[in-house]
Backbone bond lengths (Angstrom), bond angles and torsions (degrees), N, CA, C in turn:
res aa  C-N    CA-C-N  psi(-1)  N-CA   C-N-CA  omega(-1)  CA-C   N-CA-C  phi
1 M - - - 1.460 - - 1.518 109.63 -
2 R 1.314 116.19 164.22 1.451 121.31 -174.40 1.521 111.86 -92.29
3 K 1.321 116.36 156.61 1.463 122.92 178.54 1.519 110.00 -64.80
4 P 1.348 118.11 140.60 1.456 120.64 -179.88 1.524 112.73 -65.46
5 D 1.308 116.45 148.91 1.452 123.66 171.27 1.516 106.14 -119.64
6 G 1.342 117.14 95.92 1.448 120.81 -169.78 1.505 109.04 65.75
7 Q 1.314 117.60 -122.61 1.455 122.24 177.81 1.525 111.98 -99.13
8 T 1.336 117.59 9.35 1.452 120.43 -175.74 1.507 109.84 -124.26
9 I 1.343 115.80 134.24 1.446 120.56 173.25 1.518 109.71 -104.80
10 F 1.324 118.11 -35.59 1.456 120.04 -178.87 1.513 107.68 -164.27
11 L 1.332 115.63 140.68 1.459 120.94 173.67 1.508 108.33 -98.43
12 G 1.341 116.52 121.60 1.459 121.96 -171.62 1.515 113.01 -68.13
13 G 1.333 116.88 169.85 1.455 124.30 177.06 1.519 111.33 -78.36
14 A 1.304 116.78 -166.47 1.470 121.73 -176.29 1.521 111.34 -63.42
15 A 1.296 115.82 141.37 1.480 120.28 179.67 1.515 110.94 -71.08
16 L 1.317 115.68 145.09 1.464 121.14 176.42 1.525 107.10 -96.26
17 V 1.334 115.53 74.10 1.456 120.81 -166.18 1.523 112.35 -63.68
18 L 1.313 116.54 -46.68 1.459 117.99 -176.65 1.517 111.52 -63.23
19 M 1.334 117.17 -38.29 1.458 119.62 179.18 1.521 110.77 -65.59
20 L 1.325 116.84 -40.58 1.459 119.65 -179.24 1.524 110.93 -64.32
21 V 1.317 116.49 -40.04 1.464 119.16 178.38 1.521 109.97 -62.40
22 A 1.317 115.69 -39.74 1.463 119.08 -178.68 1.510 112.32 -63.85
23 Y 1.333 115.68 -33.79 1.468 119.32 -177.10 1.526 112.99 -91.54
24 L 1.313 118.26 -11.46 1.462 120.54 -171.50 1.519 111.92 -59.79
25 A 1.324 117.14 -52.19 1.461 119.24 -178.97 1.516 111.08 -63.64
26 F 1.325 115.74 -35.67 1.473 120.67 -177.88 1.515 111.59 -61.69
27 F 1.316 117.06 -51.81 1.458 119.33 -172.81 1.525 113.16 -87.20
28 N 1.316 118.62 -18.39 1.459 118.87 177.21 1.522 112.45 -77.49
29 K 1.339 117.95 -6.56 1.455 120.93 176.78 1.520 112.37 -78.50
30 R 1.341 115.85 1.74 1.461 119.84 -174.09 1.528 113.32 -67.15
31 G 1.330 118.94 -10.90 1.445 120.88 -167.79 1.500 117.57 -75.39
32 E 1.349 120.39 9.33 1.453 120.26 -171.55 1.526 114.28 -99.19
33 A 1.330 118.05 -10.85 1.475 119.18 -176.92 1.515 110.65 -71.53
34 E 1.316 116.00 142.50 1.453 121.36 178.70 1.522 110.34 -95.35
35 S 1.312 115.60 147.57 1.463 120.61 175.60 1.516 110.45 -62.98
36 Q 1.340 116.28 141.72 1.454 121.09 176.95 1.527 111.72 -81.84
37 V 1.326 118.05 -11.83 1.459 122.18 -178.10 1.519 108.46 -120.75
38 P 1.333 118.61 127.68 1.464 120.19 179.48 1.527 111.25 -55.09
39 R 1.320 116.38 138.40 1.458 119.78 -175.55 1.515 112.58 -64.86
40 S 1.338 117.37 -21.74 1.455 119.74 -179.53 1.527 111.77 -71.45
41 R 1.320 117.48 -16.84 1.455 121.03 -179.95 1.520 110.17 -89.88
42 P 1.319 117.70 140.39 1.466 119.48 179.11 1.523 110.50 -67.05
43 L 1.329 115.30 149.38 1.452 120.23 177.90 1.524 108.26 -85.40
44 T 1.312 115.20 105.77 1.451 122.29 -179.67 1.523 108.90 -127.48
45 L 1.312 115.44 174.58 1.455 119.42 177.17 1.521 112.27 -61.72
46 D 1.327 116.85 -23.61 1.463 120.45 -179.47 1.526 113.38 -88.83
47 T 1.325 117.81 -18.15 1.467 119.68 -178.54 1.522 113.11 -103.97
48 I 1.322 118.22 -14.09 1.466 121.34 178.68 1.527 108.93 -88.70
49 P 1.323 118.12 126.50 1.471 121.12 -177.35 1.526 113.14 -81.98
50 F 1.313 116.60 43.36 1.459 123.92 172.26 1.511 105.65 -141.91
51 D 1.323 117.34 125.69 1.461 121.89 -168.44 1.527 111.27 -78.49
52 G 1.336 115.71 89.81 1.454 120.33 178.39 1.515 112.93 -67.09
53 R 1.323 116.97 -31.53 1.466 119.26 178.28 1.522 110.57 -63.74
54 Q 1.337 116.38 -43.78 1.456 119.25 179.56 1.522 110.81 -67.61
55 A 1.319 117.98 -39.94 1.463 120.59 176.62 1.526 110.58 -59.90
56 F 1.324 116.02 -40.08 1.460 119.36 179.31 1.527 111.04 -67.90
57 R 1.337 117.74 -35.97 1.466 119.77 175.59 1.523 110.46 -63.13
58 Y 1.326 117.15 -37.65 1.460 119.45 175.39 1.533 110.25 -63.46
59 L 1.327 116.96 -42.30 1.461 120.49 177.65 1.528 110.70 -57.64
60 E 1.322 116.07 -45.68 1.466 119.61 178.92 1.524 110.97 -63.69
61 Q 1.330 116.60 -39.79 1.465 120.52 -179.45 1.529 110.75 -62.80
62 I 1.315 116.55 -41.93 1.462 120.39 177.19 1.523 110.46 -63.27
63 C 1.323 116.68 -44.62 1.463 120.19 -177.80 1.520 112.12 -67.34
64 E 1.321 117.45 -27.95 1.461 120.09 177.39 1.524 111.97 -63.72
65 I 1.311 117.75 -22.95 1.462 120.88 175.18 1.517 110.02 -63.27
66 G 1.326 116.35 -32.95 1.452 121.95 -175.58 1.510 111.30 100.16
67 P 1.324 118.70 -160.13 1.462 121.36 178.79 1.525 110.95 -59.58
68 R 1.341 115.25 145.36 1.463 121.11 -175.16 1.537 111.64 -133.34
69 P 1.335 117.39 50.14 1.468 118.40 178.11 1.524 111.37 -65.51
70 S 1.299 116.32 159.91 1.457 122.03 179.01 1.522 110.62 -55.72
71 G 1.348 115.37 134.39 1.451 120.93 176.49 1.513 115.81 76.70
72 S 1.326 118.13 5.39 1.460 121.64 -175.31 1.528 111.31 -93.99
73 P 1.347 117.48 162.88 1.472 119.57 173.22 1.526 112.50 -57.66
74 G 1.344 117.38 -35.28 1.455 119.87 177.68 1.516 112.47 -63.27
75 M 1.330 117.32 -39.38 1.460 120.50 177.22 1.524 110.52 -64.50
76 I 1.332 117.76 -41.41 1.461 120.46 179.40 1.525 110.72 -62.58
77 K 1.328 117.57 -42.34 1.469 120.75 177.39 1.524 110.81 -62.34
78 Q 1.314 116.50 -40.09 1.466 119.60 178.85 1.528 110.64 -65.45
79 Q 1.317 117.66 -41.52 1.462 120.41 178.40 1.523 110.91 -60.83
80 E 1.321 117.11 -40.76 1.472 120.69 178.39 1.529 110.60 -64.15
81 L 1.336 116.27 -42.84 1.462 120.90 178.85 1.523 110.99 -60.90
82 L 1.324 116.51 -48.28 1.461 120.75 -175.87 1.525 112.00 -70.09
83 T 1.314 117.15 -38.86 1.466 120.02 178.14 1.521 110.42 -59.79
84 A 1.337 116.56 -47.55 1.465 119.90 179.52 1.525 111.23 -63.29
85 H 1.329 116.93 -40.88 1.468 121.15 -178.15 1.526 111.42 -62.80
86 F 1.322 116.94 -52.05 1.459 119.42 -174.61 1.530 111.75 -71.64
87 K 1.316 117.54 -34.68 1.462 118.89 176.15 1.525 111.30 -65.11
88 E 1.316 116.73 -37.34 1.465 119.70 177.68 1.520 111.36 -62.61
89 L 1.323 116.82 -31.04 1.458 121.04 178.45 1.534 112.37 -81.21
90 G 1.324 117.77 -6.25 1.453 120.74 175.89 1.513 115.92 101.95
91 A 1.326 117.92 9.87 1.462 120.87 -178.97 1.523 110.82 -87.39
92 N 1.330 115.80 157.78 1.462 122.15 166.65 1.526 108.29 -85.17
93 V 1.319 117.26 131.47 1.466 121.35 -177.39 1.522 109.03 -125.09
94 D 1.330 116.48 126.92 1.465 122.29 177.18 1.524 109.19 -134.62
95 L 1.319 115.17 148.70 1.457 121.02 171.81 1.521 109.18 -99.87
96 Q 1.307 115.99 138.95 1.468 122.69 176.42 1.532 107.13 -109.69
97 P 1.330 117.66 92.38 1.468 119.61 -173.60 1.524 112.47 -78.34
98 F 1.312 114.84 153.79 1.454 122.18 171.61 1.528 107.18 -157.30
99 E 1.309 116.18 165.07 1.457 120.77 -177.70 1.516 110.24 -124.68
100 T 1.319 114.68 153.46 1.451 120.91 173.18 1.516 107.95 -146.37
101 R 1.291 115.70 169.36 1.450 121.43 174.52 1.517 109.86 -90.74
102 H 1.328 115.51 136.98 1.457 119.04 175.79 1.520 108.61 -61.79
103 P 1.327 118.30 127.40 1.474 118.96 -174.15 1.524 113.75 -66.95
104 A 1.330 117.62 -18.74 1.458 119.77 -178.04 1.518 112.98 -91.68
105 D 1.357 117.77 -42.33 1.465 119.05 -173.62 1.529 113.57 -122.20
106 G 1.321 118.85 -2.72 1.450 121.50 176.38 1.509 115.80 80.95
107 S 1.321 118.44 1.60 1.461 120.85 179.98 1.524 110.13 -71.95
108 R 1.350 115.69 158.47 1.453 120.08 178.92 1.520 110.46 -76.77
109 V 1.303 116.83 135.73 1.460 122.45 177.22 1.528 107.82 -124.63
110 T 1.324 116.58 123.61 1.460 120.98 177.15 1.522 109.58 -90.65
111 M 1.301 115.84 130.72 1.455 123.10 -178.46 1.515 108.97 -127.88
112 S 1.315 116.78 165.39 1.468 120.16 179.73 1.517 110.79 -151.58
113 N 1.327 116.49 127.67 1.456 120.67 161.76 1.524 108.08 -76.47
114 M 1.324 116.80 148.22 1.461 121.31 176.07 1.521 109.03 -109.61
115 I 1.328 116.98 126.33 1.458 122.76 -179.03 1.526 108.17 -112.90
116 V 1.326 115.82 120.98 1.467 123.17 -176.86 1.525 107.55 -116.97
117 Q 1.331 116.86 116.98 1.465 120.75 -173.64 1.527 111.25 -110.26
118 W 1.336 113.99 133.72 1.456 122.69 173.19 1.521 107.95 -114.64
119 H 1.326 117.02 131.31 1.465 122.24 -177.30 1.533 110.34 55.50
120 P 1.333 117.34 60.15 1.469 120.41 -172.95 1.517 114.43 -64.86
121 Q 1.327 118.50 -15.43 1.464 120.52 -179.54 1.525 112.31 -73.87
122 R 1.306 118.01 -15.32 1.469 121.29 -178.67 1.526 109.37 -81.24
123 T 1.312 116.56 125.46 1.467 120.38 -173.07 1.523 113.44 -87.43
124 E 1.312 118.07 -15.42 1.466 121.30 171.45 1.513 107.27 -101.80
125 R 1.362 117.03 127.76 1.444 119.57 -167.65 1.525 110.91 -137.72
126 V 1.329 114.77 161.19 1.459 123.43 175.06 1.522 107.02 -120.74
127 L 1.313 115.99 140.32 1.456 122.94 -174.23 1.529 110.16 -109.29
128 L 1.325 117.11 123.87 1.457 122.80 171.01 1.520 107.53 -115.28
129 C 1.309 117.38 131.86 1.454 118.35 -172.72 1.528 111.95 -142.31
130 A 1.325 113.83 163.68 1.461 123.47 176.11 1.521 106.11 -157.24
131 H 1.325 117.01 162.24 1.467 117.71 170.64 1.523 107.96 -95.97
132 Y 1.336 116.00 144.27 1.448 119.19 -177.64 1.521 113.92 -118.77
133 D 1.315 116.73 8.61 1.457 120.09 171.34 1.523 110.09 -91.71
134 T 1.317 116.14 158.25 1.459 120.63 171.81 1.526 109.25 -112.54
135 R 1.308 114.98 152.84 1.461 120.50 176.29 1.529 108.93 -60.88
136 P 1.340 118.29 142.46 1.467 119.18 -176.78 1.518 114.32 -59.10
137 F 1.335 116.90 -34.85 1.466 120.94 -178.19 1.528 109.59 -141.05
138 P 1.339 117.11 154.53 1.469 120.17 175.55 1.528 110.77 -81.48
139 D 1.323 115.82 74.32 1.465 120.83 -168.00 1.521 114.05 -68.32
140 Q 1.341 118.18 -14.63 1.464 120.76 177.02 1.528 112.63 -93.39
141 D 1.328 116.92 2.75 1.462 120.59 179.81 1.528 109.23 -78.55
142 R 1.303 116.90 121.42 1.463 120.73 -175.13 1.519 112.57 -70.62
143 R 1.311 117.09 -28.28 1.459 119.81 -177.59 1.525 112.61 -89.98
144 N 1.340 116.94 -36.52 1.457 119.20 -172.58 1.529 110.33 -146.36
145 P 1.334 118.06 71.60 1.472 120.45 -175.76 1.524 113.99 -69.23
146 R 1.318 118.58 -7.80 1.465 121.71 174.49 1.523 110.60 -113.43
147 G 1.319 116.26 26.47 1.448 121.75 -178.09 1.520 112.42 -85.30
148 T 1.318 115.97 -150.91 1.463 122.80 -175.69 1.523 109.94 -100.89
149 F 1.322 116.31 125.54 1.467 121.12 179.93 1.521 109.00 -110.92
150 I 1.331 117.10 116.60 1.459 122.86 -177.68 1.526 111.87 -89.95
151 G 1.333 117.36 -34.85 1.470 119.96 176.79 1.513 114.08 66.48
152 A 1.341 117.25 51.51 1.461 120.34 179.93 1.521 111.19 -66.29
153 N 1.322 116.71 -48.17 1.460 120.56 178.49 1.521 110.67 -88.41
154 D 1.327 116.65 -45.34 1.458 122.32 -177.48 1.527 109.15 -87.75
155 G 1.322 115.31 76.93 1.452 121.89 -179.81 1.514 111.66 139.34
156 A 1.347 117.02 -64.24 1.463 119.49 -172.90 1.523 113.11 -76.08
157 S 1.334 119.01 -30.16 1.464 119.29 -171.88 1.530 111.83 -65.05
158 G 1.328 118.18 -45.79 1.454 120.03 179.27 1.525 112.20 -65.08
159 V 1.332 116.34 -38.24 1.464 120.58 179.63 1.526 110.24 -66.78
160 A 1.335 116.71 -45.27 1.460 120.68 -179.70 1.522 111.59 -62.26
161 L 1.331 116.54 -39.31 1.465 119.40 177.81 1.531 110.69 -62.40
162 L 1.322 117.18 -42.04 1.468 119.88 179.04 1.525 110.94 -67.65
163 M 1.325 117.83 -33.95 1.466 119.99 177.17 1.525 110.74 -59.71
164 E 1.321 117.01 -41.76 1.464 119.72 179.01 1.520 111.33 -77.23
165 L 1.320 117.97 -37.92 1.459 120.81 178.59 1.532 110.72 -60.22
166 G 1.333 116.41 -32.45 1.447 120.02 179.78 1.520 113.66 -59.46
167 R 1.324 118.14 -25.14 1.469 120.84 178.34 1.525 112.04 -64.61
168 H 1.333 116.95 -25.04 1.463 121.14 -176.57 1.530 113.15 -91.07
169 L 1.329 118.33 -15.46 1.462 119.43 -166.19 1.522 115.57 -81.77
170 P 1.329 120.57 -28.37 1.475 116.82 177.41 1.528 113.47 -57.11
171 A 1.321 117.62 -30.24 1.465 121.04 -177.76 1.523 113.00 -93.12
172 L 1.326 117.60 1.71 1.463 120.45 -176.56 1.523 109.64 -74.32
173 E 1.327 115.81 119.28 1.455 121.27 -177.38 1.520 110.63 -96.45
174 G 1.327 114.85 160.91 1.448 119.07 176.02 1.509 111.82 128.54
175 P 1.316 117.11 -177.91 1.466 120.54 -173.06 1.522 114.72 -81.98
176 Y 1.336 118.22 -11.81 1.452 120.09 -170.68 1.527 112.31 -105.38
177 G 1.327 114.78 134.66 1.449 120.30 169.10 1.520 109.66 -85.87
178 I 1.319 115.98 160.54 1.461 121.73 -179.19 1.523 108.29 -121.87
179 D 1.316 116.14 132.72 1.458 121.40 171.53 1.520 109.15 -117.13
180 F 1.331 115.93 134.45 1.456 121.85 164.59 1.528 106.43 -96.05
181 V 1.301 117.32 133.53 1.464 120.70 171.96 1.523 107.67 -126.29
182 L 1.322 115.22 122.12 1.458 122.34 176.88 1.519 107.68 -101.55
183 F 1.326 115.91 115.78 1.454 121.42 -173.83 1.525 110.67 -87.57
184 D 1.310 114.58 132.40 1.457 121.43 171.64 1.532 108.98 -87.67
185 A 1.329 115.49 160.98 1.473 122.29 170.88 1.519 113.36 55.60
186 E 1.333 116.24 38.20 1.473 118.40 171.12 1.531 109.28 -64.17
187 E 1.320 115.52 -36.84 1.464 119.09 179.59 1.531 110.88 -145.13
188 F 1.330 114.20 67.34 1.473 121.28 172.91 1.524 107.18 -83.38
189 I 1.329 114.54 68.78 1.465 122.10 -165.50 1.528 110.14 -117.76
190 F 1.331 115.01 118.55 1.458 121.54 174.17 1.525 110.99 -106.23
191 D 1.326 116.03 -27.21 1.462 122.75 176.34 1.529 106.45 -137.09
192 A 1.331 115.96 109.39 1.471 120.14 -174.04 1.517 112.24 -64.81
193 N 1.316 118.55 -19.79 1.460 121.41 178.94 1.520 112.91 -88.34
194 R 1.340 116.45 -5.46 1.460 119.59 -175.21 1.521 113.37 -124.11
195 D 1.315 117.01 -41.14 1.453 121.44 -165.79 1.526 111.85 -85.42
196 K 1.330 115.14 157.02 1.463 122.02 -172.64 1.526 110.82 -98.97
197 Y 1.322 115.73 132.79 1.460 123.04 176.42 1.531 110.53 -85.97
198 F 1.332 115.76 165.92 1.464 124.31 163.74 1.533 113.89 63.44
199 L 1.336 116.21 37.78 1.466 119.13 -178.89 1.530 111.12 -65.63
200 G 1.328 116.88 -40.97 1.460 120.11 -177.11 1.509 113.39 -67.34
201 S 1.318 117.33 -46.67 1.466 119.39 -178.59 1.528 111.32 -68.83
202 E 1.322 117.13 -34.26 1.464 118.73 176.95 1.530 110.75 -67.94
203 H 1.330 117.14 -39.79 1.461 119.41 176.70 1.529 110.68 -61.72
204 F 1.331 116.61 -46.00 1.462 120.55 179.38 1.520 110.80 -59.77
205 A 1.329 117.47 -45.57 1.466 121.21 -177.62 1.522 111.33 -65.05
206 R 1.322 116.89 -41.29 1.470 119.32 -179.11 1.532 111.43 -68.83
207 Q 1.320 116.54 -36.81 1.462 119.18 176.78 1.524 111.33 -66.33
208 Y 1.312 116.90 -36.33 1.462 121.44 179.08 1.530 110.71 -62.44
209 V 1.339 116.32 -33.50 1.462 121.06 179.08 1.522 111.10 -83.09
210 A 1.342 117.01 -44.16 1.463 120.91 -174.11 1.518 113.07 -72.95
211 A 1.318 116.67 -35.19 1.465 121.31 -179.66 1.520 108.41 -131.12
212 P 1.319 117.51 75.40 1.472 120.74 -172.96 1.525 111.80 -57.49
213 P 1.325 117.12 130.75 1.470 120.20 177.12 1.518 110.75 -76.20
214 A 1.325 115.84 173.68 1.468 120.21 178.00 1.519 111.44 -68.86
215 H 1.320 117.08 -24.72 1.456 120.87 -179.47 1.526 110.46 -97.26
216 R 1.330 115.43 163.37 1.467 121.34 175.33 1.520 108.59 -129.11
217 Y 1.310 115.05 141.91 1.461 120.85 177.92 1.524 109.75 -89.43
218 R 1.315 115.55 124.80 1.456 120.96 178.49 1.527 112.50 -85.71
219 A 1.328 116.70 -24.94 1.470 120.41 -177.18 1.512 108.82 -164.23
220 G 1.323 115.85 159.13 1.450 121.03 175.87 1.516 111.13 -139.40
221 V 1.333 115.42 151.54 1.467 122.04 174.17 1.520 107.52 -134.76
222 L 1.320 115.97 127.78 1.459 123.02 175.09 1.527 108.58 -101.07
223 L 1.330 116.21 128.93 1.466 122.44 178.90 1.520 108.52 -109.97
224 D 1.323 116.57 116.14 1.460 121.07 -175.05 1.528 108.85 -143.79
225 M 1.323 116.71 127.11 1.469 122.10 178.90 1.534 110.43 56.77
226 V 1.329 115.46 56.96 1.464 121.22 -176.79 1.528 112.60 -108.99
227 G 1.332 118.00 8.94 1.456 120.47 -177.96 1.506 115.37 -105.45
228 D 1.318 118.40 1.94 1.463 123.38 -176.33 1.523 110.79 -53.39
229 A 1.334 116.76 129.78 1.462 120.73 178.38 1.528 111.88 -63.73
230 H 1.319 118.10 -22.57 1.475 123.46 176.39 1.529 107.45 -109.24
231 L 1.315 116.04 72.53 1.462 121.13 -168.33 1.527 111.79 -81.41
232 D 1.322 116.19 126.97 1.460 124.00 171.38 1.517 107.32 -141.69
233 L 1.330 116.69 111.08 1.459 121.90 -175.41 1.520 109.47 -109.08
234 Y 1.323 115.20 96.50 1.459 120.84 173.63 1.532 109.00 -83.63
235 Q 1.309 116.36 164.31 1.460 121.03 -179.65 1.533 108.92 -79.90
236 E 1.317 114.93 120.85 1.464 120.33 -177.01 1.530 109.94 -71.90
237 R 1.323 116.98 136.82 1.458 121.12 -167.52 1.529 113.38 -69.74
238 N 1.313 118.50 -39.38 1.464 118.72 176.79 1.518 111.68 -65.49
239 S 1.326 116.50 -32.37 1.462 120.10 176.19 1.521 110.63 -65.68
240 L 1.312 117.74 -41.26 1.457 121.17 175.72 1.528 110.91 -62.05
241 F 1.308 116.20 -36.92 1.461 121.36 -178.50 1.529 111.43 -68.94
242 H 1.338 117.23 -43.16 1.456 121.45 -173.67 1.527 113.73 -97.29
243 A 1.317 117.82 -27.69 1.473 120.31 -168.86 1.525 110.97 -145.47
244 R 1.316 116.11 49.63 1.469 120.54 -174.49 1.531 112.04 -58.54
245 A 1.319 117.51 -38.93 1.464 119.60 -177.76 1.526 111.07 -63.47
246 I 1.325 117.33 -37.27 1.455 120.55 177.94 1.520 110.41 -68.91
247 V 1.320 117.01 -43.55 1.467 120.50 175.61 1.524 110.32 -55.95
248 N 1.320 116.53 -48.39 1.464 119.95 -179.20 1.520 111.54 -60.43
249 G 1.329 116.75 -41.66 1.455 119.38 -179.69 1.517 112.79 -63.20
250 I 1.328 117.18 -40.84 1.470 120.61 -179.65 1.517 110.86 -69.66
251 W 1.318 117.18 -45.34 1.472 119.20 -178.71 1.528 110.82 -71.24
252 D 1.333 118.83 -31.06 1.462 120.45 171.95 1.527 110.56 -61.80
253 T 1.320 116.14 -43.81 1.463 120.23 179.00 1.518 110.85 -59.70
254 A 1.326 116.80 -46.40 1.463 120.29 179.30 1.522 111.54 -60.67
255 N 1.333 116.47 -40.42 1.459 120.31 179.59 1.524 110.94 -63.53
256 Q 1.324 117.10 -41.63 1.459 120.65 179.50 1.520 112.14 -66.10
257 L 1.317 116.62 -29.68 1.459 120.72 179.22 1.534 112.39 -86.18
258 G 1.320 116.95 -5.64 1.457 120.60 -179.93 1.515 113.96 77.50
259 I 1.318 117.37 25.53 1.467 121.85 -179.52 1.525 107.95 -96.33
260 R 1.316 115.37 101.45 1.460 121.38 -171.70 1.518 113.51 -79.70
261 E 1.318 117.05 -9.89 1.467 119.28 179.69 1.529 112.21 -69.27
262 F 1.340 117.76 -17.87 1.461 121.52 171.64 1.531 106.92 -86.69
263 I 1.309 115.70 104.57 1.463 122.56 -171.53 1.522 109.12 -100.73
264 R 1.321 116.13 122.32 1.465 120.57 -174.09 1.528 110.92 -82.60
265 R 1.328 114.68 64.14 1.465 121.95 173.05 1.523 108.17 -145.69
266 P 1.337 117.62 147.08 1.463 118.93 177.82 1.524 111.15 -64.96
267 G 1.315 115.47 142.84 1.458 122.24 174.80 1.521 110.02 -114.11
268 Y 1.330 116.09 -132.85 1.457 121.12 179.20 1.529 111.67 -70.46
269 E 1.324 115.33 160.88 1.454 121.75 159.02 1.523 106.10 -93.21
270 I 1.322 116.24 121.14 1.456 121.61 -173.31 1.518 109.90 -110.98
271 K 1.320 116.30 130.35 1.454 120.85 169.41 1.514 106.29 -89.61
272 D 1.342 116.26 111.58 1.459 121.14 -171.73 1.536 108.67 -149.46
273 D 1.326 116.63 -177.44 1.459 121.05 -175.75 1.521 113.58 -60.98
274 H 1.325 118.46 -21.38 1.466 119.28 -177.35 1.524 112.82 -68.93
275 L 1.325 118.23 -19.91 1.460 118.95 -176.28 1.525 111.68 -67.86
276 A 1.324 118.12 -40.76 1.465 119.55 177.37 1.526 111.10 -63.32
277 L 1.328 116.82 -37.12 1.462 119.57 178.95 1.532 110.55 -65.66
278 N 1.313 116.97 -39.63 1.460 120.79 -179.41 1.526 112.77 -73.69
279 T 1.333 117.30 -45.94 1.465 120.06 -168.75 1.520 113.51 -94.11
280 I 1.343 118.25 -25.60 1.465 120.70 179.40 1.531 110.16 -100.12
281 A 1.319 116.69 -55.47 1.464 120.71 -177.48 1.519 112.85 -81.62
282 R 1.313 117.32 -16.44 1.456 122.62 -178.58 1.525 111.81 59.52
283 I 1.321 114.66 39.04 1.462 122.07 171.30 1.526 106.36 -100.09
284 P 1.324 119.77 112.44 1.468 119.89 -178.91 1.523 110.39 -63.35
285 T 1.337 116.19 117.58 1.457 121.09 -168.72 1.517 110.44 -134.72
286 C 1.325 114.58 135.54 1.464 123.58 -179.72 1.525 109.30 -105.06
287 D 1.323 116.97 139.43 1.467 123.13 175.10 1.525 108.33 -99.42
288 V 1.332 116.72 116.17 1.461 122.32 173.52 1.523 106.08 -97.68
289 I 1.338 117.09 108.41 1.459 121.36 -171.24 1.529 110.19 -151.09
290 D 1.321 115.58 139.62 1.467 122.07 171.07 1.516 106.66 -112.14
291 F 1.332 115.77 94.95 1.462 118.84 -175.30 1.520 112.70 -76.19
292 D 1.328 118.47 -24.98 1.468 121.49 177.43 1.526 108.29 -77.91
293 Y 1.321 116.15 105.61 1.465 121.55 -170.29 1.524 108.22 -129.74
294 P 1.380 118.43 96.11 1.454 125.75 15.48 1.528 115.70 -94.42
295 R 1.324 119.39 -27.55 1.462 120.46 -175.97 1.520 108.47 -157.16
296 P 1.350 117.52 162.09 1.464 119.38 178.63 1.522 111.76 -58.35
297 R 1.304 115.35 141.26 1.472 124.77 175.93 1.522 113.58 67.69
298 A 1.322 117.86 8.97 1.470 121.59 172.89 1.526 108.62 -99.98
299 A 1.320 116.15 157.05 1.463 119.97 175.55 1.528 109.00 -60.69
300 S 1.318 116.50 125.37 1.456 120.81 -172.20 1.524 111.18 -84.51
301 Y 1.345 114.96 146.07 1.465 121.52 172.55 1.529 111.58 -88.78
302 W 1.307 116.89 -4.57 1.463 122.56 -174.40 1.521 110.51 -61.99
303 H 1.332 116.00 124.82 1.463 123.43 178.81 1.519 112.04 57.36
304 T 1.329 116.18 37.03 1.457 121.51 174.29 1.528 109.20 -126.54
305 E 1.333 115.33 169.15 1.458 120.09 176.62 1.521 112.05 -65.99
306 A 1.329 117.49 -14.09 1.465 121.42 -178.23 1.530 113.33 -80.75
307 D 1.323 118.67 -4.13 1.471 120.62 178.39 1.528 108.46 -78.59
308 T 1.315 114.75 79.50 1.462 123.57 -174.43 1.526 109.59 -125.70
309 P 1.343 119.00 165.40 1.468 120.60 -173.63 1.520 114.58 -57.42
310 D 1.326 118.81 -29.75 1.462 119.68 -178.80 1.521 112.71 -66.38
311 K 1.323 118.59 -13.30 1.467 121.64 176.94 1.531 111.21 -90.07
312 C 1.313 116.38 -2.71 1.463 121.71 -177.81 1.528 110.18 -109.48
313 S 1.313 116.29 170.57 1.458 120.75 -171.29 1.530 111.79 -139.25
314 P 1.342 117.58 131.34 1.464 119.41 171.85 1.523 112.82 -59.00
315 L 1.345 117.26 -34.29 1.455 120.03 -178.85 1.524 111.26 -68.03
316 S 1.322 117.72 -38.61 1.463 120.01 176.36 1.521 110.65 -61.82
317 L 1.323 117.37 -44.23 1.465 120.80 178.38 1.521 111.03 -63.66
318 A 1.340 116.60 -38.16 1.464 120.12 178.98 1.522 110.88 -64.05
319 K 1.317 117.35 -42.82 1.464 120.61 -177.34 1.524 111.54 -67.00
320 V 1.330 116.99 -46.18 1.465 119.18 179.99 1.528 109.98 -67.38
321 G 1.326 116.97 -41.53 1.453 120.04 179.27 1.509 112.86 -61.62
322 W 1.321 117.06 -40.45 1.466 120.85 179.47 1.522 110.97 -65.33
323 V 1.331 116.39 -42.42 1.463 119.58 177.77 1.526 110.46 -59.78
324 M 1.333 116.49 -45.54 1.464 118.71 -178.51 1.525 111.40 -65.54
325 L 1.323 117.33 -39.17 1.460 120.28 179.40 1.522 111.10 -64.05
326 E 1.331 117.38 -46.17 1.459 120.06 -179.45 1.520 111.65 -68.48
327 W 1.323 117.27 -35.89 1.467 119.94 175.97 1.521 110.22 -62.91
328 L 1.327 117.16 -43.46 1.464 120.34 177.61 1.527 111.49 -61.53
329 K 1.322 117.03 -42.08 1.460 119.55 177.95 1.524 110.85 -60.69
330 G 1.315 116.30 -38.40 1.459 120.06 -179.50 1.520 113.10 -66.00
331 I 1.318 117.92 -43.23 1.459 118.49 -178.89 1.533 109.93 -74.98
332 E 1.332 117.02 -26.07 1.461 118.32 174.75 1.530 111.57 -64.71
333 Q 1.317 117.01 -25.80 1.464 121.12 -177.67 1.532 112.17 -92.56
334 T 1.338 115.99 1.05 1.465 119.90 -173.49 1.511 110.49 -125.97
335 R 1.290 117.57 134.95 1.463 121.46 174.67 1.508 108.58 -125.87
336 Q 1.321 114.96 140.59 1.467 119.25 -178.69 1.525 111.11 -61.12
C-alpha cells in the first residue's frame, strides 16, 4: 500500500453502485449469528475459538525465511512452504504466473499469485486475499533504508492468518466455495516515485475479466497488516465506497462477538490490492487493515527494519481470524 498523504492514501475510482445495491441485502443479513463465547468472559487466547498462538507460529515461520521480495529465493521458499501446508489441509493449490521487467535494470522477473481453493465444485465463491511479497528494502527506516525488511505485519500477518483459517474450511458447509489468493508484487518497489504497485492483484483482476472462470466471486476481503499488537481496525474509506455491505457485515460480526478492535468509524483511504478487484474485476472487496502501526502519532514500524514478529500479537490474529471465520459461516447460511 502507499504512504499516507494527510488522512488520505488514495481516492478510489467510480463506484459500482448497481452491484453494491444488489449485494446489500445479501450481506447485511449477517447479523444473526450468536457468539460462541459468553460476553461475560474476557476475550483471551483461551476463550477465542481461533488458534491465535498457531497463527503466530506460522507468522514466525514465514519470517524465519527472511526477506521475500518478488522473484527472490525467499519468495520461492515461502511458496514451497505454503503449497505443502494448504495441500496437507486438503485444498487445491495453483500458481498463476506472470512476468514483468525489473524496474531498476530491465531484466525479466517471474512472479506468481497463489490460488488456494476450498470446495472447488461450488460455482459461487468468496475471495479472501493477502499479499505475500515483502518490499525489497525498508525504505522508511531512518537509520538503514537499504537494510533488511522482514515484513512481519506487512506481509506475513495476513498470510499466517489464512494458514490457520484454512484448518476450519474443509468442514465449512453451505453453497459458497472459498478461495484464498496470495498476491505477488504488491510492492515490488525500488523507487517509490517511479515503480508500479499492485502488479499481482491487477494481473489477477484482468485475467478474471479476460478469461472468465466457471465460478463467480460474490465478495472479497483483503487482509493486510492485521497482526499489530496495538490493533485498531477502522473502516477503510474505499471499501465503504465500493463494498459497504461487506464492510457492514464484517463489523457487525465483530460487534456481536464483542471484539472492540473493529471500530465502526471511517479511517484512511488506502490504495491497496482491493482496488483492482473492485474497479477491474468488479468483485466487491473490503480491505481489513490497521495502517497505524503501532498507533497514531507514534513512530511507525511500517516499511522499517522494526517490522518484526515481536511487534505482532497472537491475540490480534485470533480476534481477526475469529471474525473472518464467523462472517464466513454467516454468508454460508445465507443466499440472496
